[in-house]
DSSP file (Angstrom, degrees, kcal/mol; ACC not computed):
  #  RESIDUE AA STRUCTURE BP1 BP2  ACC     N-H-->O    O-->H-N    N-H-->O    O-->H-N    TCO  KAPPA ALPHA  PHI   PSI    X-CA   Y-CA   Z-CA
    1    1 A M              0   0    0      0, 0.0     3,-0.1     0, 0.0     2,-0.0   0.000 360.0 360.0 360.0 139.9   -8.3  -24.5  198.1
    2    2 A A        -     0   0    0      1,-0.1     2,-0.1     3,-0.0     3,-0.0  -0.311 360.0 -96.6 -69.8 150.9   -7.0  -22.8  195.0
    3    3 A E        -     0   0    0      1,-0.1     2,-0.6     2,-0.0    -1,-0.1  -0.442  43.8-108.5 -65.7 139.5   -5.4  -24.8  192.2
    4    4 A S        +     0   0    0      1,-0.2    -1,-0.1    -2,-0.1     0, 0.0  -0.599  44.1 165.4 -75.7 117.6   -1.7  -24.9  192.4
    5    5 A W  S    S+     0   0    0     -2,-0.6    -1,-0.2     1,-0.2    -2,-0.0   0.464  72.3  53.9-105.4  -7.4   -0.1  -22.8  189.7
    6    6 A L        +     0   0    0      1,-0.1    -1,-0.2     3,-0.0     3,-0.1  -0.705  56.0 164.6-129.7  80.5    3.4  -22.7  191.3
    7    7 A P  S    S-     0   0    0      0, 0.0     2,-0.3     0, 0.0    -1,-0.1   0.740  70.6  -2.9 -70.1 -20.8    4.5  -26.3  192.0
    8    8 A S        -     0   0    0      2,-0.1     0, 0.0     1,-0.1     0, 0.0  -0.988  47.1-138.6-164.6 154.4    8.1  -25.2  192.5
    9    9 A L  S    S+     0   0    0     -2,-0.3     2,-0.3    -3,-0.1    62,-0.1   0.413  71.5 116.2 -93.2  -1.6   10.6  -22.3  192.5
   10   10 A I        +     0   0    0     60,-0.1     2,-0.3     2,-0.0    -2,-0.1  -0.523  41.5 176.7 -74.0 129.3   13.1  -24.6  190.8
   11   11 A T        -     0   0    0     -2,-0.3    63,-0.1    56,-0.2    -2,-0.1  -0.913  35.9-127.5-129.8 158.4   14.1  -23.4  187.3
   12   12 A A  S    S+     0   0    0     -2,-0.3    -1,-0.1     1,-0.1     3,-0.0   0.814  88.6  16.8 -76.1 -30.4   16.6  -24.7  184.8
   13   13 A T  S  > S-     0   0    0      1,-0.1     4,-2.0     0, 0.0     5,-0.1  -0.912  76.5-110.0-139.5 162.4   18.4  -21.5  184.2
   14   14 A P  H  > S+     0   0    0      0, 0.0     4,-2.5     0, 0.0     5,-0.2   0.877 118.5  56.5 -60.1 -36.9   18.8  -18.0  185.6
   15   15 A Q  H  > S+     0   0    0      1,-0.2     4,-2.5     2,-0.2     5,-0.2   0.931 107.2  47.5 -62.0 -44.5   16.8  -16.6  182.7
   16   16 A E  H  > S+     0   0    0      1,-0.2     4,-2.2     2,-0.2    -1,-0.2   0.880 111.2  53.3 -62.0 -36.3   13.9  -18.9  183.6
   17   17 A G  H  X S+     0   0    0     -4,-2.0     4,-2.2     2,-0.2    -2,-0.2   0.898 108.6  48.2 -64.5 -40.9   14.3  -17.8  187.2
   18   18 A F  H  X S+     0   0    0     -4,-2.5     4,-2.4     2,-0.2    -2,-0.2   0.906 110.3  51.7 -66.4 -41.1   14.1  -14.1  186.2
   19   19 A E  H  X S+     0   0    0     -4,-2.5     4,-2.0     1,-0.2    -2,-0.2   0.890 110.1  49.7 -62.5 -38.6   11.0  -14.8  184.1
   20   20 A L  H  X S+     0   0    0     -4,-2.2     4,-2.6     2,-0.2    -1,-0.2   0.906 108.7  52.9 -65.0 -41.1    9.4  -16.6  187.1
   21   21 A A  H  X S+     0   0    0     -4,-2.2     4,-2.0     1,-0.2    -2,-0.2   0.911 109.2  48.6 -61.0 -42.5   10.3  -13.6  189.3
   22   22 A A  H  X S+     0   0    0     -4,-2.4     4,-2.4     1,-0.2    -1,-0.2   0.896 110.9  51.1 -64.2 -39.6    8.6  -11.2  186.9
   23   23 A K  H  X S+     0   0    0     -4,-2.0     4,-2.9     2,-0.2     5,-0.2   0.912 107.7  52.5 -63.7 -42.5    5.5  -13.5  186.8
   24   24 A L  H  X S+     0   0    0     -4,-2.6     4,-1.9     1,-0.2    -1,-0.2   0.903 110.0  49.0 -59.8 -40.8    5.4  -13.5  190.6
   25   25 A A  H  X S+     0   0    0     -4,-2.0     4,-1.8     2,-0.2    -2,-0.2   0.929 112.1  47.8 -64.6 -45.1    5.5   -9.7  190.6
   26   26 A R  H  X S+     0   0    0     -4,-2.4     4,-2.3     1,-0.2    -2,-0.2   0.922 112.5  48.7 -61.7 -44.2    2.7   -9.5  188.0
   27   27 A L  H  X S+     0   0    0     -4,-2.9     4,-2.5     1,-0.2    -1,-0.2   0.840 106.2  57.7 -67.5 -31.8    0.5  -12.0  189.9
   28   28 A G  H  X S+     0   0    0     -4,-1.9     4,-1.9    -5,-0.2    -1,-0.2   0.913 108.8  45.5 -62.0 -41.9    1.1  -10.1  193.1
   29   29 A V  H  X S+     0   0    0     -4,-1.8     4,-3.0     2,-0.2    -2,-0.2   0.919 112.0  52.1 -65.1 -43.5   -0.4   -7.0  191.5
   30   30 A K  H  < S+     0   0    0     -4,-2.3    -2,-0.2     1,-0.2    -1,-0.2   0.880 111.1  46.7 -62.8 -38.6   -3.3   -9.0  190.1
   31   31 A L  H  < S+     0   0    0     -4,-2.5    -1,-0.2     1,-0.2    -2,-0.2   0.868 113.7  48.6 -69.8 -35.5   -4.1  -10.5  193.5
   32   32 A T  H  < S+     0   0    0     -4,-1.9    -2,-0.2     1,-0.3    -1,-0.2   0.897 128.9  22.1 -70.7 -40.8   -3.9   -7.1  195.1
   33   33 A Q  S  < S+     0   0    0     -4,-3.0    -1,-0.3    -5,-0.1     6,-0.1  -0.815  70.1 179.8-128.0  90.8   -6.1   -5.5  192.4
   34   34 A P        +     0   0    0      0, 0.0     2,-0.7     0, 0.0    -1,-0.1   0.655  54.5  96.5 -69.4 -15.2   -8.2   -8.2  190.8
   35   35 A S     >  -     0   0    0      1,-0.2     4,-2.5     2,-0.1     5,-0.2  -0.658  55.5-165.4 -81.5 113.8  -10.0   -5.8  188.4
   36   36 A A  H  > S+     0   0    0     -2,-0.7     4,-2.7     1,-0.2     5,-0.2   0.869  90.4  57.4 -62.5 -35.9   -8.3   -5.8  185.0
   37   37 A E  H  > S+     0   0    0      2,-0.2     4,-2.1     1,-0.2    -1,-0.2   0.922 109.1  43.8 -61.7 -44.9  -10.3   -2.6  184.2
   38   38 A I  H  > S+     0   0    0      2,-0.2     4,-2.7     1,-0.2     5,-0.2   0.921 112.9  51.9 -67.8 -43.3   -8.9   -0.7  187.2
   39   39 A R  H  X S+     0   0    0     -4,-2.5     4,-1.4     1,-0.2    -2,-0.2   0.919 111.1  48.3 -58.8 -42.7   -5.3   -2.1  186.5
   40   40 A D  H  X S+     0   0    0     -4,-2.7     4,-0.6     1,-0.2    -1,-0.2   0.905 112.4  48.6 -64.0 -41.0   -5.5   -0.9  182.9
   41   41 A R  H >< S+     0   0    0     -4,-2.1     3,-0.6     1,-0.2     4,-0.2   0.888 112.3  48.4 -66.0 -39.0   -6.8    2.6  184.1
   42   42 A L  H >X S+     0   0    0     -4,-2.7     3,-2.1     1,-0.2     4,-0.7   0.726  90.3  82.3 -74.4 -21.3   -4.1    2.9  186.7
   43   43 A R  H >X S+     0   0    0     -4,-1.4     4,-2.0     1,-0.3     3,-1.2   0.862  85.3  58.1 -53.5 -38.6   -1.3    1.9  184.2
   44   44 A S  H << S+     0   0    0     -3,-0.6     4,-0.3    -4,-0.6    -1,-0.3   0.735  96.9  64.7 -66.1 -19.6   -1.2    5.5  182.9
   45   45 A D  H <4 S+     0   0    0     -3,-2.1    -1,-0.3    -4,-0.2    -2,-0.2   0.775 118.7  20.8 -71.8 -25.5   -0.4    6.7  186.4
   46   46 A Y  H X< S+     0   0    0     -3,-1.2     3,-1.5    -4,-0.7    -2,-0.2   0.541  94.6  92.8-120.3  -8.8    2.9    4.9  186.5
   47   47 A D  T 3< S+     0   0    0     -4,-2.0    -3,-0.1     1,-0.3    -2,-0.1   0.710 105.0  27.3 -66.8 -16.7    4.0    4.2  182.9
   48   48 A E  T 3  S+     0   0    0     -4,-0.3     2,-0.8     1,-0.0    -1,-0.3   0.162  96.2 104.2-124.1  17.4    6.0    7.4  182.8
   49   49 A D    <>  -     0   0    0     -3,-1.5     4,-2.3     1,-0.2     3,-0.3  -0.860  52.7-164.4-102.3 103.8    6.8    7.7  186.5
   50   50 A T  H  > S+     0   0    0     -2,-0.8     4,-2.5     1,-0.2     5,-0.2   0.853  86.9  55.5 -59.3 -36.2   10.4    6.7  187.0
   51   51 A G  H  > S+     0   0    0      1,-0.2     4,-2.1     2,-0.2    -1,-0.2   0.919 110.6  43.8 -63.1 -43.6   10.0    6.3  190.7
   52   52 A Q  H  > S+     0   0    0     -3,-0.3     4,-2.2     2,-0.2    -1,-0.2   0.859 112.9  52.1 -71.2 -34.4    7.2    3.8  190.4
   53   53 A L  H  X S+     0   0    0     -4,-2.3     4,-2.1     2,-0.2    -2,-0.2   0.901 110.2  48.7 -66.9 -39.6    8.9    1.9  187.6
   54   54 A I  H  X S+     0   0    0     -4,-2.5     4,-2.1    -5,-0.2    -2,-0.2   0.907 110.1  52.1 -64.9 -40.9   12.0    1.6  189.8
   55   55 A A  H  X S+     0   0    0     -4,-2.1     4,-1.7     2,-0.2    -2,-0.2   0.906 109.1  49.9 -61.6 -41.1    9.8    0.4  192.6
   56   56 A A  H  X S+     0   0    0     -4,-2.2     4,-1.9     1,-0.2    -1,-0.2   0.905 109.5  51.6 -63.6 -40.7    8.3   -2.3  190.3
   57   57 A S  H  X S+     0   0    0     -4,-2.1     4,-2.3     1,-0.2    -1,-0.2   0.868 106.3  54.9 -63.4 -36.3   11.8   -3.3  189.3
   58   58 A Q  H  X S+     0   0    0     -4,-2.1     4,-2.2     2,-0.2    -1,-0.2   0.870 104.6  53.5 -64.9 -36.6   12.8   -3.7  192.9
   59   59 A V  H  X S+     0   0    0     -4,-1.7     4,-2.2     2,-0.2    -1,-0.2   0.927 109.5  47.9 -63.7 -44.1    9.8   -6.0  193.5
   60   60 A V  H  X S+     0   0    0     -4,-1.9     4,-2.6     1,-0.2    -2,-0.2   0.912 110.1  53.6 -61.2 -41.7   11.0   -8.2  190.6
   61   61 A A  H  X S+     0   0    0     -4,-2.3     4,-2.2     2,-0.2    -2,-0.2   0.891 107.2  50.2 -61.9 -40.1   14.5   -8.2  192.1
   62   62 A V  H  X S+     0   0    0     -4,-2.2     4,-1.8     2,-0.2    -1,-0.2   0.924 112.0  47.6 -64.0 -44.1   13.3   -9.4  195.5
   63   63 A H  H  X S+     0   0    0     -4,-2.2     4,-2.5     1,-0.2    -2,-0.2   0.900 109.9  53.6 -62.8 -39.0   11.4  -12.2  193.8
   64   64 A F  H  X S+     0   0    0     -4,-2.6     4,-3.0     1,-0.2     5,-0.2   0.888 105.1  54.0 -64.3 -38.0   14.5  -13.1  191.8
   65   65 A Q  H  X S+     0   0    0     -4,-2.2     4,-2.3     2,-0.2    -1,-0.2   0.913 110.1  47.9 -59.5 -42.0   16.6  -13.3  195.0
   66   66 A T  H  X S+     0   0    0     -4,-1.8     4,-2.2     2,-0.2    -2,-0.2   0.931 113.9  45.2 -64.4 -46.9   14.1  -15.8  196.3
   67   67 A V  H  X S+     0   0    0     -4,-2.5     4,-1.5     2,-0.2    -2,-0.2   0.915 112.8  51.6 -64.1 -42.9   14.1  -17.9  193.2
   68   68 A A  H  <>S+     0   0    0     -4,-3.0     5,-3.5     1,-0.2     6,-0.4   0.908 110.2  48.5 -62.1 -42.0   17.9  -17.7  192.9
   69   69 A A  H ><5S+     0   0    0     -4,-2.3     3,-1.7     1,-0.2    -1,-0.2   0.904 108.6  53.9 -64.7 -40.0   18.2  -18.9  196.5
   70   70 A A  H 3<5S+     0   0    0     -4,-2.2    -1,-0.2     1,-0.3    -2,-0.2   0.800 110.6  47.7 -63.3 -27.4   15.8  -21.7  195.9
   71   71 A N  T ><5S-     0   0    0     -4,-1.5     3,-2.0    -3,-0.2     4,-0.5   0.192 115.0-116.4 -97.0  14.9   17.9  -22.8  193.0
   72   72 A N  G X 5 -     0   0    0     -3,-1.7     3,-1.7     1,-0.3    -3,-0.2   0.870  69.4 -65.1  49.1  38.7   21.1  -22.6  195.0
   73   73 A Y  G 3 <S-     0   0    0     -5,-3.5    -1,-0.3     1,-0.3    -4,-0.1   0.793  87.7 -69.9  54.3  32.7   22.1  -19.9  192.6
   74   74 A W  G <  S+     0   0    0     -3,-2.0     2,-0.4    -6,-0.4    -1,-0.3   0.739 100.8 132.8  59.4  28.1   22.2  -22.4  189.8
   75   75 A R    <         0   0    0     -3,-1.7    -1,-0.2    -4,-0.5     0, 0.0  -0.867 360.0 360.0-105.5 143.1   25.3  -24.1  191.2
   76   76 A D              0   0    0     -2,-0.4    -1,-0.1    -3,-0.1    -3,-0.1   0.458 360.0 360.0 -81.2 360.0   25.5  -27.9  191.5
């Protein structure tokens, strides 16, 4: 079994939650394409493609929704 790198979705602030969401998105890409060399080579395919950048932003937004819900939207 893999070592646990994500013990909880609970964060102290919305900013920390957003940072966690971005990390989840990055790790999702890394798990999908484990080769850093290939990821680096492919980066030029999307770094100026507005459609792909918007899609990446949408992935972060979905993760942020999940983190926000887990944190009860930072309300007590």
